[in-house]
N, C-alpha and C positions, 0 to 999 in steps of 0.2 A: 442663727446669727448671734454673735457675741453681744452681751448686754451693753458693753462699753460703746459699741458702734451705734446702738440705738440711742443711748444717752447723748452721744456726741452730735447726733443729728437733731435731737429734740430740744436740748438745752438752749441753743441760741434763739429758739422760737417760744421760749417760756414767757407768756405775756404778763405784763404788769397788771392787767385787768383781773388776774387770778385772785388778787387781794379783795375783790368784791365778794368772794366766798366767805372770807373772814368777817366782813361787814354783815353779811346775812346771818352767819352763825352767831355772831355777837348780839345782833338785834333779837334773834330768837331767844337767846339766853336771858337778856335783860327783860324781854317781854314775859317770859315764864317767871322770872323773879317777881315782877310786878303782880302777875296773876296769883302767885302763891301768897303774896301779902294781901291783896285785895279780897281774895276768897278765904283767907285765913285757914289754909289747909293744915291739917295736923299730920305729923310724921311720927311713925312708930308709937302712936298712941300717947305721946308725952307732951303734946302741945306744939306750938309753932316755934321751932328752934332754928334760927337763921344759919347756924353753923352746920346744920344737917341738910339744908335745902338742896334740891336737885340742881339749883343754879350754880352751886360751887363745882359740881361735877361738870356741868355744861361749860362753865367758864374755863375750867382747866383743859377740857378737850379742845375748846376753841383756841386757847393759847398755844396748844400743841400744834394745831393746824397752822396758825400764824407763824410759829417758829420754823416749821418745815418749809413753808412757802418762802419765808425770808431767806432761809439757807439756800434754797434753789436759786433765788433771784440774785443773791450775793455771789453765788458761783458763776452765774451768767455775767455779772458785772466784772468779775475777775478774768474770766476766760474769753468773753466776747463783749468787751466794752463798747465796740462800735454798734452792736445791736441795741444796747441800752441807750446810746446817744440817738439812735434812729427813733426810738420810742419817745425820748425827751423832745424831739423835734416834730413829732407827728401831731397834727392839730387835734386829734381825738384821744389817742393813747396818752398824750401828755397829761391829761387831767386825772388819769387813774393813779399817778404816782402819789397823789394826796390820799388815796385809799389806804396807803401804808400808815400814815399818821392818824387817819380816822380810825383805823383798826386798833391802834394803841389807845386812843381816847375811849373807844367802846369797851376795850378790855379793862380800862381803869374804872369805868362805870360798873361793869359786871363784877369786878372784884371788890368794889367799895363796901358792900354790906358785910364782907367777910374779913378783910384785912386791909386796913388803910396803908400799912407799910408796903403793900404790893401796889395798891391803887395809886398812891402819890407819885412814885417814880414813873409809872406808865403814863399818868396824866401830864407830868412835867415834860417828859420826852415827846409825847404826842403833840402837846400844844406848841412847844418850841419848833418841832419839825413841821407842823402844819403852817405856822406863820411863815417859815422859810419857803415852803411850797407855794403858799399864796402869793408872796412877794415875787417869786420866780415866775409863776404862771401868768400873773397879771402883767408883769413886765414883758413877757413874751407876747401876750395879747396886744399890748400897746405898740410894740416895736416890730410886729410881724411883717413878713413880706409875701406870705403865700396863703393866708387864711381867706376863705370865701364863706359866704353865708350857708352853703350846703354842708360845710363842716360842722355847723352848730347843731348840737343835740343836748339833751338834759344832763349828759355826763359832765358838761362844763360847770354844772353846779357844784361838783365835788370839791374842788380846791377852794373856791371863794365862799360859797354859801355854807360849806362844811364847818366854817368857824362857829356857827350857832351851837354846835355840839359841845364846845368847851365848857360852858357854865354848868352843864348837867352834873359833872363831878367836881368842877372847879369851885362852885359855891360851897358845897359841904366840906371841901378840903380847905376852905378859908381864903380862897383867892377871888375876892369879890370884884375888885377893880379890874383885874385881868380878865375876869369873866365878862364884865360889861364891855370891855375893849373888843373881845372876840365876837360877842353877840352883835355889836354895832357893825362890825365888818360884814358879818353874814347877812344882816338885814339890808345893808347898803347895796350889796350885789344881788340879793334876791329880786328886788324890784326891777332892776335894769336887765338882768338876764332873763327874767320871766317875760318881759316885753319882747326881747329879741327872739326868744323861743317861739312865741305865738306868731310873731311876724314871719318867722321862717316856716312854721307849719301852715299858715294860711295862704301865703303868697309865693311859695317856692315848691320845688319838687318834694314829694313825700320823703320822709326819713327812710333810709335803706332798711330792708327787713331785719338785718342782723342787729340794728340799733333800736328797733321799735320797743323792746322791753324797757329801754332807758326812760321812756315816757313816765314810768312809775316813779322815777326820781323826783318828778314834780311834786309828789305828795310830801316828800321828806322835809323841805325847808319850813313850811308852816307848821308841820306836826312837831318836828324837833324844836322849832322856834317857840312853840307853845310850851313844851316841857321846860326848855331853858328859861323862858320868861317867868314861869311859875316859880322856878328855883330862885330867880333873881328878886322878884317882888314879893313872893310868899303868899299871893292871893289871886283869886280870879277877878279880873276886871275886864272892861270892854275890849282892850287890846288883845288880851288872852283869848277872849271869845272869838274875835275876828280871826286870829291865827288858827284856832281849832276848827272852826266851821269852814274856813278856806281849805284846810287839809281834808276835811270830811267830804266837801263837795268834789274836790279833785279825785278822791277815792271812788266816789259814786260815778263820776264821769268816766274814769278808766275801766271800772267794772262793766259799764255799759258798752265798752268796746271789746268785750270778752271774745266775741266770735272772730275778731280780727287777730287777737293774740293767739287764739287756739290753732290758727293755721300756720303759725311760724315754725320754721325749721329750728332745731336746737342749736344755740350758740352759747358761749360762756356768758354773754350779755343777759341771759335769762336770770342770772343771779340779781339783776337790778330789780326784780320783783320783790325781793325778800326784805331788805332793810327798810324801804318805805312802808311796807305792810306792818313791820314791827313797830315803826315809829307811830303810826296812826292807832295801832292797837294799844300801845302804852299811853298815848295821849288820851284815848277814850277812857281807859281805866283811871287815869289821873283826873279826868273830868268828874268821874264818880267820887273820887276821894276829896274833891273840892266841894262836896256837898250837893252835887247835882243829882238828877234823877238816876234811879237804878238802871235805867235803860242803857246808860253809857257803859256801865260795867259789862253788860251783856253784848254790847257792840264790840267792846274790846275783846271779850272772850271769843266771840264769833270770828273776829279777824285773826286772833291768835290760832284758832283751830285751822283756818285756811292757811296761815303762814306755816304752821307745823307740817301740814301735808305737802305744801309747796317745797319746803326745805328738804324733807325726806325724799321727795321725787327728784329734786335737783341733785342731791348727793349721789343717788344711784345713777342718774343720767350723766353726771359729770364723770364719775368713775368709769362708766361704760365708754364714754367718749375718749377718755385717756387710754384705756386698754385697747380700743379700736383705732387709735391714732387719729382721733377727730379733733384733738387739741394739741397744742405745742407743735404744730406743723406750719409750713409757710402759708401765709394768707390768713392765719388765725391769730 
């Protein structure tokens, strides 16, 4: 069968949720950068040279993946605009559009140690785009006509609570007030959405199997919030401690459900495991850097090991699914 025929059938089903892959790869990159710093690894026997770090290669590879996915999705927008509109109106898929802006913000963080001239435009574009997505999505939430409580899942955190990511690169780039603005938005929605999520989990039908991995997203707001807060205030205080230990508890809670996650059939939503694991790994190593016990460094290293294995597995599993037409088909 001609390749064009295959592409013409699969492009309209190219999901916006594919950008969760970039979030996972970016999180892995940033976590390894933090580990290289915390453990003071030497490269080529000449000492710790940030220009030679493995993070630069990983950041470049992640940027390449982002560019390819963006190219495919822009092609879908041009050729099948109605399909994009369907995703924009979908109560769950709608939230994954913010994964595009979050990917830009994460890439700005990943490139920050190497080249500020690359990091700055990525951050400015990502922050601006994320504000637009937040305003659009929250407006849709307010004026909706078809949302029901069973549509709610942790993916709803992505557009609103994702704002807490902005200060991580925003503060070192010199955008302090703007960083506080975005951080405040994220914290505002974290509390309200967390309440709704637990109400939905406790008193309504279970989350569908394909969306179960998104429960790991619950870890991200307090973990990233902790990292961003440390950037903003520059020290460990009681608020920072509450954020970190909230994230650590949620990590333990979800790890305790491992037997349930192990039974799940593979979906692209499995990438929801990755970025939250990266966030709590980085947060743990940052706890160590803030003068806390050496145990936090090893918690971070252990979580990074798990994250690395998960990402490697998901890369192979995703490629296999693409080859076997398990992704980019109707219903996915």
